[in-house]
N, C-alpha and C positions, 0 to 999 in steps of 0.2 A: 694551427692559433693563429688568428686575425691580426695584421698588423693597427694596428688604430692608426686614424686618418685624422688630420684636423679640417674639421670641419667650415665648407665654405660658408658666407655670408646669406646663399640662398639656398640655405636651410631656416633659416629666420621669415622669407618671403611673406609680405604683409605682416609681421610683426616687428618692424624694426621701426626705430624713431624716423624721425628726419634727420637729426644728426648724426646715427648711425647713417644713414644712406649715406647721406654726406661725406663723413669720414672712410667710408666706403671707394668710394668715386677718389677722393682726394687721396688718397692709399696707393687707387692705381697709375694716378698722374704720378707719385711720386716714384712707382717701381718702374716708370717709362710706360705705361700704357698708351693709348692715343686715344686724345680726348674723349671721341665717338666709342671707345669701348667702357671708359668710366661713365659717361652718360645713358652707357647702358644698365646700370644699378639703380637709376631714376624711371627708363625706361622698363625693367622688366618690373618695379616696385607698382608703378601707375597698373600694367595691365594686370597685375594678381587684384587690384582696386575697381577695376571695373567688373573684373570676370565675376567678382564677389557684390559687385551691385554699388559700391560706396561711392560711382559717379553716375551723371547720367550719361556719359560717353558709352555709346553701344559699340561701335564699331576700333578692331585694332588701332588700323588709323591716330584715330582719336587718342588714345590712349599714350601713343608713340610720341605724337604733337604735345600731348600732356604732359608727359617725362620731360622732352630734349629742354620744355619751355623751364621747368622745374631743374633741369640743371645749370640750365644757360643762368639763374637768378641762382642759385647757389658758387656760381663761378667756376665752373667748366668752360674752360677756351673754347665753344666750340662755335661753327661761324654764323652772321646770322640767319637768320631762318628764307627761306625760299617763297620770293612775292609771288602772285598771280599772277603773268602778264602776257 
């Protein structure tokens, strides 16, 4: 008989509310993960949105940029974005 496992948040990708994504990121930071790992929750969700066609963004780089921006707005302590220069 298989041992039942706890489901991670990734099982519901694309169906999580903004609050649930932010809660997952906050939980990771409290557990001691790096801020970039916590921001990965937002990026993962955003890549899913782009693939489903919810945004005008086409490339994965744009999805990453949007996800990191949302993470910063939600309070994830990420460094400021890099500027072209």
